[in-house]
C-alpha positions in Angstrom: -5.6 31.9 -20.4 -7.9 32.4 -17.3 -11.0 31.2 -19.2 -8.5 28.4 -20.6 -7.5 27.6 -16.8 -11.0 27.2 -15.7 -12.4 24.9 -19.0 -8.9 22.7 -17.6 -10.0 22.4 -13.7 -14.0 21.6 -15.1 -12.2 18.9 -17.2 -10.7 17.9 -14.5 -13.9 17.3 -12.0 -15.6 15.7 -14.1 -13.4 12.8 -16.0 -13.5 9.1 -15.0 -10.1 8.1 -12.9 -9.1 4.9 -13.5 -6.9 3.9 -10.5 -5.5 0.9 -8.9 -3.7 -2.9 -9.3 -6.4 -4.2 -11.2 -8.1 -1.0 -13.6 -10.7 0.5 -11.8 -12.9 2.6 -13.8 -15.8 5.0 -13.7 -19.1 3.9 -15.0 -20.9 7.6 -14.7 -18.3 10.3 -16.5 -19.9 12.5 -14.6 -18.5 11.5 -11.1 -15.5 11.0 -9.7 -13.7 8.1 -7.6 -10.5 8.1 -6.9 -8.5 5.3 -5.2 -6.2 6.2 -2.3 -4.3 2.8 -1.2 -4.6 -0.4 -3.0 -3.5 -2.9 -0.1 -3.4 -6.7 -0.7 -3.0 -10.0 1.4 -1.7 -13.2 -0.8 -1.6 -16.4 0.2 0.6 -18.8 -1.6 1.9 -22.2 -1.3 3.2 -23.1 -4.3 0.4 -24.3 -6.2 -3.1 -22.2 -5.0 -2.4 -18.2 -5.1 -5.4 -16.2 -3.3 -5.5 -12.4 -2.9 -7.1 -10.6 -0.5 -7.7 -7.0 -1.9 -9.7 -3.8 0.2 -9.3 -0.5 -1.5 -9.7 2.8 0.2 -11.5 5.4 -2.1 -12.7 9.0 -2.3 -15.1 10.8 -4.4 -18.4 11.5 -5.4 -19.1 8.5 -8.1 -22.2 6.0 -7.1 -20.8 2.7 -9.0 -17.5 1.8 -9.9 -16.0 -1.3 -11.9 -12.5 -3.2 -11.9 -11.3 -5.7 -14.3 -8.2 -8.3 -12.7 -6.5 -10.7 -14.6 -5.4 -14.0 -13.2 -3.5 -16.7 -14.5 -6.2 -19.6 -13.9 -10.7 -20.2 -13.3 -10.9 -18.0 -10.3 -13.3 -18.5 -7.4 -14.2 -14.7 -6.0 -16.0 -14.7 -2.6 -16.8 -11.4 0.0 -13.2 -11.1 2.2 -12.8 -10.8 5.9 -12.1 -6.4 7.0 -10.8 -7.8 10.2 -7.7 -9.6 8.5 -6.3 -6.4 7.6 -6.6 -5.2 11.3 -4.5 -8.7 12.5 -1.8 -7.9 9.7 -1.4 -4.3 10.8 -0.6 -5.7 14.5 1.5 -8.0 13.5 3.6 -6.1 11.3 3.5 -2.5 13.6 6.8 -1.1 13.7 9.0 -1.3 16.9 9.2 2.3 19.1 12.7 2.9 19.8 13.9 6.0 22.4 17.1 7.1 20.9 19.9 9.6 22.4 22.0 12.2 21.0 24.5 14.4 22.6 24.8 18.3 21.1 21.6 20.1 21.4 20.0 20.4 17.9 17.3 23.7 16.6 14.7 23.1 18.8 16.5 22.5 22.2 18.0 24.8 24.5 19.9 27.3 24.0 18.5 27.8 20.6 15.0 27.4 21.5 13.1 26.5 24.6 10.4 24.8 22.9 10.0 21.0 23.9 9.6 18.8 21.2 11.2 15.9 19.6 12.5 14.8 16.2 10.8 11.5 14.8 13.5 9.3 12.3 11.3 6.7 10.1 14.7 4.2 10.5 -8.1 -10.3 -10.4 -19.4 -17.4 -24.5 -22.1 -14.2 -23.9 -24.6 -13.9 -26.8 -22.8 -11.9 -29.6 -20.0 -12.3 -28.4 -18.4 -15.4 -29.6 -14.7 -14.9 -28.1 -16.1 -13.9 -24.5 -16.8 -16.4 -22.1 -18.4 -16.4 -19.1 -17.4 -18.7 -16.6 -19.7 -17.1 -13.8 -21.5 -14.1 -12.7 -23.3 -13.7 -9.1 -23.6 -11.1 -6.5 -21.4 -10.3 -3.8 -22.8 -7.8 -1.2 -22.0 -5.0 -2.7 -20.4 -6.9 -5.6 -21.7 -8.2 -9.2 -18.6 -10.1 -10.3 -18.1 -11.5 -13.4 -15.6 -14.2 -14.1 -14.2 -14.7 -18.2 -12.7 -16.0 -20.7 -11.4 -14.0 -24.4 -9.7 -15.0 -27.5 -9.7 -11.6 -27.9 -9.2 -7.9 -26.2 -11.3 -6.5 -28.7 -14.1 -8.8 -27.7 -13.2 -8.5 -23.8 -13.5 -4.8 -24.1 -16.5 -4.9 -26.0 -18.9 -7.1 -23.7 -17.7 -4.9 -20.3 -19.2 -2.2 -21.8 -22.2 -4.0 -23.6 -22.5 -5.0 -19.5 -22.5 -2.0 -17.6 -18.5 -2.3 -17.3 -17.5 1.2 -18.6 -13.2 1.4 -19.3 -10.9 3.1 -20.7 -10.8 3.2 -24.0 -7.4 2.5 -24.3 -7.9 -1.2 -21.5 -8.0 -3.2 -25.3 -4.8 -2.5 -25.8 -3.3 -3.2 -22.4 -5.5 -6.5 -22.0 -3.7 -8.2 -24.6 -0.8 -9.3 -23.5 -3.0 -11.2 -20.9 -5.4 -12.7 -23.6 -2.3 -14.3 -25.9 -1.3 -15.6 -22.4 -4.7 -17.2 -21.8 -5.5 -15.6 -18.7 -8.7 -15.4 -16.7 -10.7 -12.3 -16.2 -12.2 -11.1 -12.7 -14.4 -8.0 -13.6 -16.3 -6.1 -10.5 -18.6 -3.8 -10.3 -19.6 -2.1 -6.9 -22.6 0.1 -5.9 -23.9 0.6 -2.2 -26.8 -2.2 -1.3 -30.6 -0.5 -2.2 -33.9 -1.6 -1.5 -34.8 -1.7 -4.8 -33.0 -4.5 -6.6 -34.1 -7.2 -8.9 -32.3 -10.0 -10.9 -33.1 -13.6 -12.5 -31.0 -16.2 -11.8 -30.0 -18.5 -15.2 -26.8 -20.9 -16.2 -24.2 -18.6 -15.8 -24.7 -16.8 -12.3 -27.1 -14.4 -11.0 -27.9 -10.9 -13.3 -29.7 -8.0 -12.4 -30.5 -4.3 -12.1 -30.1 -2.0 -9.0 -30.9 1.4 -8.2 -29.0 3.3 -7.2 -30.0 6.9 -8.0 -30.3 6.8 -4.1 -26.9 5.6 -3.2 -24.3 7.0 -1.3 -21.4 7.7 -3.0 -18.7 5.3 -2.5 -15.4 6.0 -0.1 -13.3 5.1 2.4 -12.8 1.0 2.8 -14.9 -0.8 0.7 -15.7 -4.5 1.7 -12.2 -6.8 0.6 -12.7 -9.2 -2.3 -11.0 -12.8 -2.2 -10.0 -14.0 -5.4 -8.6 -17.6 -5.1 -6.6 -19.4 -8.5 -4.5 -21.8 -9.3 -0.7 -21.2 -9.8 2.7 -22.3 -9.8 4.2 -18.8 -9.7 3.7 -16.1 -7.5 2.3 -13.4 -9.3 0.2 -9.7 -8.4 -1.2 -9.0 -11.5 -0.8 -4.9 -12.0 -0.4 -3.8 -15.4 -4.1 -2.4 -15.8 -2.9 0.2 -13.7 -0.9 2.0 -16.3 -4.4 3.4 -17.2 -5.0 4.8 -13.3 -4.5 9.0 -13.9 -2.8 9.3 -10.5 0.4 8.0 -8.2 -0.9 4.6 -6.8 0.0 3.6 -3.7 0.9 -0.1 -3.1 0.5 -2.8 0.3 1.3 -6.2 0.2 1.5 -8.3 2.9 2.5 -11.7 1.2 2.1 -14.9 3.4 4.5 -18.0 1.9 6.9 -20.4 3.0 9.6 -17.7 2.3 9.9 -14.5 2.5 9.0 -13.4 -1.2 10.6 -9.8 -2.4 9.2 -8.4 -6.0 12.0 -9.3 -8.7 12.0 -5.5 -10.0 10.1 -2.4 -9.4 7.9 -2.5 -12.8 8.2 1.0 -13.8 7.3 2.4 -10.2 9.7 3.5 -7.1 12.2 0.4 -5.2 9.3 -1.8 -3.1 10.1 -1.7 0.6 10.2 -4.4 2.7 8.6 -2.8 6.1 7.9 -6.7 8.1 9.3 -9.8 7.3 9.4 -12.5 10.2 7.9 -16.5 10.3 4.3 -16.4 12.4 3.1 -19.5 14.2 -0.5 -21.0 13.6 -2.9 -18.4 14.6 -6.5 -18.2 16.4 -7.6 -15.5 14.1 -10.5 -16.6 12.1 -9.8 -14.7 8.9 -6.0 -15.1 8.8 -6.5 -19.2 9.7 -9.0 -19.4 6.8 -5.8 -18.7 4.7 -3.0 -20.4 6.0 -5.2 -23.2 7.0 -4.2 -22.5 10.9 0.0 -23.6 9.8 3.1 -21.9 10.3 4.0 -18.9 7.2 6.7 -16.3 6.9 5.0 -12.8 6.5 6.3 -10.4 4.6 4.9 -6.5 4.2 5.8 -4.2 1.1 4.9 -0.9 -0.2 5.2 0.7 -3.4 4.3 3.8 -5.0 4.0 4.6 -8.2 4.1 8.5 -9.1 3.7 7.7 -12.9 1.5 5.0 -12.8 1.7 5.0 -16.7 5.8 3.8 -16.6 4.1 0.2 -15.3 5.5 -2.2 -17.6 4.2 -5.8 -16.0 2.9 -7.6 -13.4 5.2 -8.1 -10.1 6.2 -11.4 -9.6 7.7 -12.3 -6.3 10.9 -14.3 -5.6 11.9 -16.6 -2.3 14.5 -14.9 -1.0 17.1 -15.9 2.4 14.5 -15.7 5.4 16.0 -12.6 6.8 13.8 -11.7 9.8 13.4 -7.2 9.7 10.8 -5.2 11.3 10.9 -1.1 11.2 12.3 0.8 13.9 11.3 4.4 14.4 12.8 5.8 16.4 12.5 9.0 19.3 15.2 11.2 19.4 15.9 12.4 23.2 18.6 15.7 24.2 20.7 13.0 26.2 20.1 14.4 29.9 21.2 13.4 33.7 18.6 14.3 36.8 16.3 16.8 36.2 16.5 16.9 32.6 20.1 18.8 32.9 21.8 18.0 30.0 24.7 15.7 29.2 26.4 18.5 26.9 25.8 21.2 29.2 27.5 19.8 32.7 30.2 18.4 29.9 30.8 21.3 28.5 30.9 23.5 31.7 33.0 20.5 33.5 35.8 21.5 30.3 35.0 24.8 31.0 35.7 24.6 34.6 39.2 22.3 34.1 40.0 24.8 32.0 39.7 27.4 34.3 41.5 25.6 37.3 44.5 24.9 34.5 45.1 28.2 34.0 44.6 29.4 37.7 47.2 26.7 38.9 49.7 27.7 35.8 49.7 31.5 36.8 50.5 30.6 40.3 53.1 28.5 39.9 54.3 30.7 37.2 54.3 33.3 40.8 55.9 31.2 42.8 58.5 30.6 40.8 59.3 34.4 39.8 59.0 34.2 44.0 61.5 32.3 44.6 63.8 33.7 41.7 64.0 37.4 43.4 64.4 35.3 46.7 67.2 33.5 45.2 68.2 37.0 43.5 68.2 38.6 47.2 
């Protein structure tokens, strides 16, 4: 049993981690990478959709790759990291104090410690069924934009060109091939000084020596993917390949408040912010909105069992009801120098009761004395 457990643990250490909403994968099977969180900003004006994606990763791999299906011809550029900081500030929760009357377990007289509780209120030779729209180097990314009429041919092209992936990917790509979607395949690795490449009609190809490159980790450079779409859709089906629970954060910029139609196999999507934003001086955000007002919706969702994901997120317009998450700091209700109101109240009641009791006894004795005098 011990040998079996050790073998299982060793296998988990060297197995590739397929993660994120666009099917991340590891080209070197002797290393690992995991996507702790996928955060995306989506801008949709009814005709064009823009997705700025950022991944927070961990592991010891020097290279990784993923593929993202998109409903139309895509343009890919680098995104602005500061965009996420701006949206984080706009959607920051509101903090309020909330008082309670009766003492709790950490209040006197149950506990003398002073503690507050928080309550959280996207044709190459030898592959005729695969077409290469373009291939270019963007910062740390090797980006290939592809078309395909056969999922197996697409899977074969990706493997042949260094995009190692799960053996199950061809089956998961079938629905997209049937709908004639296109694909953005991305390999990422830290920049090194030993990089060579050539430029051809289909873009730039090259090889990068990553033998001395550092491991990928932390927040990766965002990618911005733009394509035509008459519906607001966020591709998620390939997350079925993930081996570990997934976390998704979406910032949606549109004319109205937008929410997912269903949970697609994850937990219930939670809206943590909804509200209109006016023209902004922030360059990254203005590049998405064109400096015009928009309605911002922030949605979080967890996928404890990625294998249950059964589709892509389709978002729909709902009533423009504003919402901001409120986090309460609970405090015991006190007055003056921190005297608990409950203590004063209880003390007052006890004193009043004692006074009433004394008055009752005094009245009774007075009546007894009066009765004695009358009898005499």
